[in-house]
mmCIF file of the C-alpha atoms, coordinates in Angstrom:
data_MODEL
# 
_entry.id   MODEL 
# 
loop_
_atom_site.group_PDB 
_atom_site.id 
_atom_site.type_symbol 
_atom_site.label_atom_id 
_atom_site.label_alt_id 
_atom_site.label_comp_id 
_atom_site.label_asym_id 
_atom_site.label_entity_id 
_atom_site.label_seq_id 
_atom_site.pdbx_PDB_ins_code 
_atom_site.Cartn_x 
_atom_site.Cartn_y 
_atom_site.Cartn_z 
_atom_site.occupancy 
_atom_site.B_iso_or_equiv 
_atom_site.pdbx_formal_charge 
_atom_site.auth_seq_id 
_atom_site.auth_comp_id 
_atom_site.auth_asym_id 
_atom_site.auth_atom_id 
_atom_site.pdbx_PDB_model_num 
ATOM 1  C CA . MET A 1 1  ? -16.366 -38.320 -38.266 1.00 0.00 ? 1  MET A CA 1 
ATOM 2  C CA . PHE A 1 2  ? -17.436 -34.528 -37.582 1.00 0.00 ? 2  PHE A CA 1 
ATOM 3  C CA . GLY A 1 3  ? -21.348 -34.223 -36.587 1.00 0.00 ? 3  GLY A CA 1 
ATOM 4  C CA . ALA A 1 4  ? -23.558 -31.165 -36.366 1.00 0.00 ? 4  ALA A CA 1 
ATOM 5  C CA . ASP A 1 5  ? -22.251 -30.630 -33.091 1.00 0.00 ? 5  ASP A CA 1 
ATOM 6  C CA . THR A 1 6  ? -18.385 -30.671 -33.592 1.00 0.00 ? 6  THR A CA 1 
ATOM 7  C CA . PRO A 1 7  ? -18.630 -26.589 -33.250 1.00 0.00 ? 7  PRO A CA 1 
ATOM 8  C CA . LEU A 1 8  ? -20.076 -26.498 -29.923 1.00 0.00 ? 8  LEU A CA 1 
ATOM 9  C CA . VAL A 1 9  ? -17.487 -29.128 -28.608 1.00 0.00 ? 9  VAL A CA 1 
ATOM 10 C CA . ILE A 1 10 ? -14.543 -27.483 -29.894 1.00 0.00 ? 10 ILE A CA 1 
ATOM 11 C CA . ASP A 1 11 ? -16.270 -24.051 -28.189 1.00 0.00 ? 11 ASP A CA 1 
ATOM 12 C CA . ALA A 1 12 ? -16.403 -25.902 -24.853 1.00 0.00 ? 12 ALA A CA 1 
ATOM 13 C CA . LEU A 1 13 ? -12.895 -27.222 -24.889 1.00 0.00 ? 13 LEU A CA 1 
ATOM 14 C CA . GLN A 1 14 ? -11.535 -23.947 -26.015 1.00 0.00 ? 14 GLN A CA 1 
ATOM 15 C CA . MET A 1 15 ? -13.195 -22.008 -22.944 1.00 0.00 ? 15 MET A CA 1 
ATOM 16 C CA . ALA A 1 16 ? -11.929 -25.295 -20.659 1.00 0.00 ? 16 ALA A CA 1 
ATOM 17 C CA . ALA A 1 17 ? -8.336  -24.186 -21.711 1.00 0.00 ? 17 ALA A CA 1 
ATOM 18 C CA . VAL A 1 18 ? -8.867  -20.688 -21.111 1.00 0.00 ? 18 VAL A CA 1 
ATOM 19 C CA . ALA A 1 19 ? -9.941  -21.484 -17.792 1.00 0.00 ? 19 ALA A CA 1 
ATOM 20 C CA . VAL A 1 20 ? -7.085  -24.147 -16.840 1.00 0.00 ? 20 VAL A CA 1 
ATOM 21 C CA . VAL A 1 21 ? -4.498  -21.286 -18.503 1.00 0.00 ? 21 VAL A CA 1 
ATOM 22 C CA . ALA A 1 22 ? -5.986  -18.512 -16.269 1.00 0.00 ? 22 ALA A CA 1 
ATOM 23 C CA . GLY A 1 23 ? -6.332  -20.783 -13.148 1.00 0.00 ? 23 GLY A CA 1 
ATOM 24 C CA . GLY A 1 24 ? -2.807  -21.586 -13.394 1.00 0.00 ? 24 GLY A CA 1 
ATOM 25 C CA . ALA A 1 25 ? -1.684  -18.042 -14.300 1.00 0.00 ? 25 ALA A CA 1 
ATOM 26 C CA . GLY A 1 26 ? -3.551  -16.833 -10.875 1.00 0.00 ? 26 GLY A CA 1 
ATOM 27 C CA . VAL A 1 27 ? -1.979  -19.812 -8.900  1.00 0.00 ? 27 VAL A CA 1 
ATOM 28 C CA . TYR A 1 28 ? 1.837   -19.011 -10.275 1.00 0.00 ? 28 TYR A CA 1 
ATOM 29 C CA . LEU A 1 29 ? 0.815   -15.102 -9.312  1.00 0.00 ? 29 LEU A CA 1 
ATOM 30 C CA . LEU A 1 30 ? -0.461  -15.730 -5.813  1.00 0.00 ? 30 LEU A CA 1 
ATOM 31 C CA . MET A 1 31 ? 2.785   -18.167 -4.996  1.00 0.00 ? 31 MET A CA 1 
ATOM 32 C CA . ARG A 1 32 ? 5.262   -15.578 -6.679  1.00 0.00 ? 32 ARG A CA 1 
ATOM 33 C CA . ARG A 1 33 ? 3.851   -12.928 -4.302  1.00 0.00 ? 33 ARG A CA 1 
ATOM 34 C CA . ARG A 1 34 ? 4.250   -15.260 -1.595  1.00 0.00 ? 34 ARG A CA 1 
ATOM 35 C CA . ARG A 1 35 ? 7.626   -16.203 -2.259  1.00 0.00 ? 35 ARG A CA 1 
ATOM 36 C CA . THR A 1 36 ? 8.393   -12.601 -2.536  1.00 0.00 ? 36 THR A CA 1 
ATOM 37 C CA . SER A 1 37 ? 6.811   -11.723 0.523   1.00 0.00 ? 37 SER A CA 1 
ATOM 38 C CA . THR A 1 38 ? 8.617   -14.440 2.183   1.00 0.00 ? 38 THR A CA 1 
ATOM 39 C CA . ASP A 1 39 ? 12.242  -13.619 1.112   1.00 0.00 ? 39 ASP A CA 1 
ATOM 40 C CA . ALA A 1 40 ? 11.735  -9.962  2.139   1.00 0.00 ? 40 ALA A CA 1 
ATOM 41 C CA . ALA A 1 41 ? 10.794  -10.967 5.609   1.00 0.00 ? 41 ALA A CA 1 
ATOM 42 C CA . SER A 1 42 ? 13.789  -13.696 5.490   1.00 0.00 ? 42 SER A CA 1 
ATOM 43 C CA . THR A 1 43 ? 16.439  -10.567 4.979   1.00 0.00 ? 43 THR A CA 1 
ATOM 44 C CA . ASP A 1 44 ? 14.972  -8.132  7.224   1.00 0.00 ? 44 ASP A CA 1 
ATOM 45 C CA . ALA A 1 45 ? 15.035  -10.709 9.832   1.00 0.00 ? 45 ALA A CA 1 
ATOM 46 C CA . PRO A 1 46 ? 19.092  -10.347 10.728  1.00 0.00 ? 46 PRO A CA 1 
ATOM 47 C CA . ARG A 1 47 ? 18.498  -6.606  10.502  1.00 0.00 ? 47 ARG A CA 1 
ATOM 48 C CA . ARG A 1 48 ? 15.859  -6.363  12.941  1.00 0.00 ? 48 ARG A CA 1 
ATOM 49 C CA . SER A 1 49 ? 18.101  -8.910  15.260  1.00 0.00 ? 49 SER A CA 1 
ATOM 50 C CA . MET A 1 50 ? 20.725  -6.731  15.263  1.00 0.00 ? 50 MET A CA 1 
ATOM 51 C CA . ASP A 1 51 ? 18.439  -3.681  16.301  1.00 0.00 ? 51 ASP A CA 1 
ATOM 52 C CA . LEU A 1 52 ? 17.169  -5.351  18.707  1.00 0.00 ? 52 LEU A CA 1 
ATOM 53 C CA . GLU A 1 53 ? 20.539  -6.352  20.330  1.00 0.00 ? 53 GLU A CA 1 
ATOM 54 C CA . GLU A 1 54 ? 21.565  -2.680  20.157  1.00 0.00 ? 54 GLU A CA 1 
ATOM 55 C CA . ARG A 1 55 ? 18.558  -1.729  22.215  1.00 0.00 ? 55 ARG A CA 1 
ATOM 56 C CA . VAL A 1 56 ? 19.636  -4.695  24.514  1.00 0.00 ? 56 VAL A CA 1 
ATOM 57 C CA . GLN A 1 57 ? 23.049  -3.245  25.235  1.00 0.00 ? 57 GLN A CA 1 
ATOM 58 C CA . VAL A 1 58 ? 21.992  0.157   25.518  1.00 0.00 ? 58 VAL A CA 1 
ATOM 59 C CA . LEU A 1 59 ? 19.347  -0.866  28.048  1.00 0.00 ? 59 LEU A CA 1 
ATOM 60 C CA . GLU A 1 60 ? 21.829  -3.065  29.819  1.00 0.00 ? 60 GLU A CA 1 
ATOM 61 C CA . ARG A 1 61 ? 24.260  0.242   29.863  1.00 0.00 ? 61 ARG A CA 1 
ATOM 62 C CA . ILE A 1 62 ? 21.434  2.407   30.993  1.00 0.00 ? 62 ILE A CA 1 
ATOM 63 C CA . ALA A 1 63 ? 20.501  0.110   33.890  1.00 0.00 ? 63 ALA A CA 1 
ATOM 64 C CA . THR A 1 64 ? 24.172  -0.365  35.354  1.00 0.00 ? 64 THR A CA 1 
ATOM 65 C CA . ASP A 1 65 ? 25.158  3.264   34.969  1.00 0.00 ? 65 ASP A CA 1 
ATOM 66 C CA . ARG A 1 66 ? 25.225  5.194   37.922  1.00 0.00 ? 66 ARG A CA 1 
ATOM 67 C CA . SER A 1 67 ? 26.307  8.780   36.386  1.00 0.00 ? 67 SER A CA 1 
ATOM 68 C CA . ILE A 1 68 ? 24.469  12.062  36.890  1.00 0.00 ? 68 ILE A CA 1 
ATOM 69 C CA . ASP A 1 69 ? 24.748  12.304  33.194  1.00 0.00 ? 69 ASP A CA 1 
ATOM 70 C CA . LEU A 1 70 ? 22.157  9.942   32.599  1.00 0.00 ? 70 LEU A CA 1 
ATOM 71 C CA . ALA A 1 71 ? 19.610  12.083  31.192  1.00 0.00 ? 71 ALA A CA 1 
ATOM 72 C CA . GLU A 1 72 ? 22.377  13.626  29.000  1.00 0.00 ? 72 GLU A CA 1 
ATOM 73 C CA . GLU A 1 73 ? 23.291  10.171  27.781  1.00 0.00 ? 73 GLU A CA 1 
ATOM 74 C CA . ILE A 1 74 ? 19.835  9.381   26.962  1.00 0.00 ? 74 ILE A CA 1 
ATOM 75 C CA . GLU A 1 75 ? 19.930  12.004  24.812  1.00 0.00 ? 75 GLU A CA 1 
ATOM 76 C CA . VAL A 1 76 ? 22.761  11.350  22.755  1.00 0.00 ? 76 VAL A CA 1 
ATOM 77 C CA . LEU A 1 77 ? 21.670  7.725   22.371  1.00 0.00 ? 77 LEU A CA 1 
ATOM 78 C CA . ARG A 1 78 ? 18.394  9.320   20.993  1.00 0.00 ? 78 ARG A CA 1 
ATOM 79 C CA . GLU A 1 79 ? 19.792  11.581  18.680  1.00 0.00 ? 79 GLU A CA 1 
ATOM 80 C CA . GLU A 1 80 ? 22.345  9.065   17.076  1.00 0.00 ? 80 GLU A CA 1 
ATOM 81 C CA . ARG A 1 81 ? 19.226  6.637   16.695  1.00 0.00 ? 81 ARG A CA 1 
ATOM 82 C CA . ASP A 1 82 ? 17.325  9.118   14.931  1.00 0.00 ? 82 ASP A CA 1 
ATOM 83 C CA . ARG A 1 83 ? 20.390  9.871   12.181  1.00 0.00 ? 83 ARG A CA 1 
ATOM 84 C CA . LYS A 1 84 ? 20.030  6.119   12.032  1.00 0.00 ? 84 LYS A CA 1 
ATOM 85 C CA . LEU A 1 85 ? 16.841  6.413   10.827  1.00 0.00 ? 85 LEU A CA 1 
ATOM 86 C CA . GLU A 1 86 ? 17.208  9.104   8.599   1.00 0.00 ? 86 GLU A CA 1 
ATOM 87 C CA . ALA A 1 87 ? 20.433  7.495   6.906   1.00 0.00 ? 87 ALA A CA 1 
ATOM 88 C CA . THR A 1 88 ? 18.363  4.320   6.310   1.00 0.00 ? 88 THR A CA 1 
ATOM 89 C CA . PRO A 1 89 ? 17.095  4.073   3.158   1.00 0.00 ? 89 PRO A CA 1 
ATOM 90 C CA . GLN A 1 90 ? 12.898  4.084   3.047   1.00 0.00 ? 90 GLN A CA 1 
# 
């Protein structure tokens, strides 16, 4: 049943098992990293969409506004944007 090569065969099987486990763990970690980056991007999309909508509204207001105080209003909008950027956690 057991021959002279039995220890070599057992060693080869152990090395193969270690290689399979290491490969599986690598694939698992890679997929987990991809999933978390995809989840982060999908949760970030609505916020970016709302930011874009706000920008379009501001541009529409600037394009349709014919007041003399346009430069002053632009500065107020810039200050609001800066306050929002400071308030958002990084």
